[in-house]
C-alpha angles and dihedrals in degrees: 000000000000134000125202125205119197123208125240133235118005092351094067091127093058117091140169126215122210116193132188124204114268115246111249121215119258113276094021116152126186115249092246092060096049121109098201114100119253117242117241119256092250091056093045090052090063090067094047133069116282115269118240135200121227117242117234101203103014096227109158114235105167137009114202116193119195121199131188143146092228121066093207094056095048094045092048095049092043090057089048090052092049092051091049090051091051094053090047091055092246117146105229127192118202165000088215116176113219126204116282122251110227120192125182132187132188117207124185113236093210142354140242111027092358095059092111090064098092136164126216126213128192132192123188120195117203119207135194129185129212119185122199114208130193091003126155112243093234092049091049090052090051090050093051092045090051091052092048091051093050096037116162121231116259094019123109124199132209121179131191111197126193124197122197123207135187125270118281095035090132092071093053090047091054091052092048090048092056091049090049092052092052091050094047100043095084090052095045090053090068097033111142095015100058092197134107136188090275093057091050091051091051090051092054091049090054091048091052091054124110094249092057094043091060091057102045150346126306115278121240119265123269091242 
């Protein structure tokens, strides 16, 4: 507890603070006098909320949507994803709860006169959203690959990734498109048939062989 005494007259701004020692609970021992080992910072962070980095520009790079039928699974894996983003220096915004998806079905238990005896089923899908901002595309790919490798059971993932390029990228795309057309035209000419003049000549050579002549007539000439 503390008491404050204000001065009088012109010294109204002056004050004195008198404090009394706070009562400690029974059995309290200062941390320096304890014998139990102290947990490392990395282990203590598991029991705390995930750390996040603040975005400088706020440009969205990736939206990761987690879906599950169990709230414990989706909350656990969402915390795992946020911690992984923090250690990869990715500013993450979330955890944002999305509206639930509720599905219901009605199935008859029997037919004929027992059709009114029906059974109802319900399935609720829980969703959470994590948005990565100001993230490098390669780092985002590493983050998504890490989450896929350590995927948690009962949790589905869906990611929308955006990549930003410099101005004037349309001109370079037009040039690359022309080069791609020139490279693909020979293949498109035989699309659907998958045979060329060389394959037809090989077929005629096989038909002129001795093994084929024993089974049927001579084939027509290539000309």
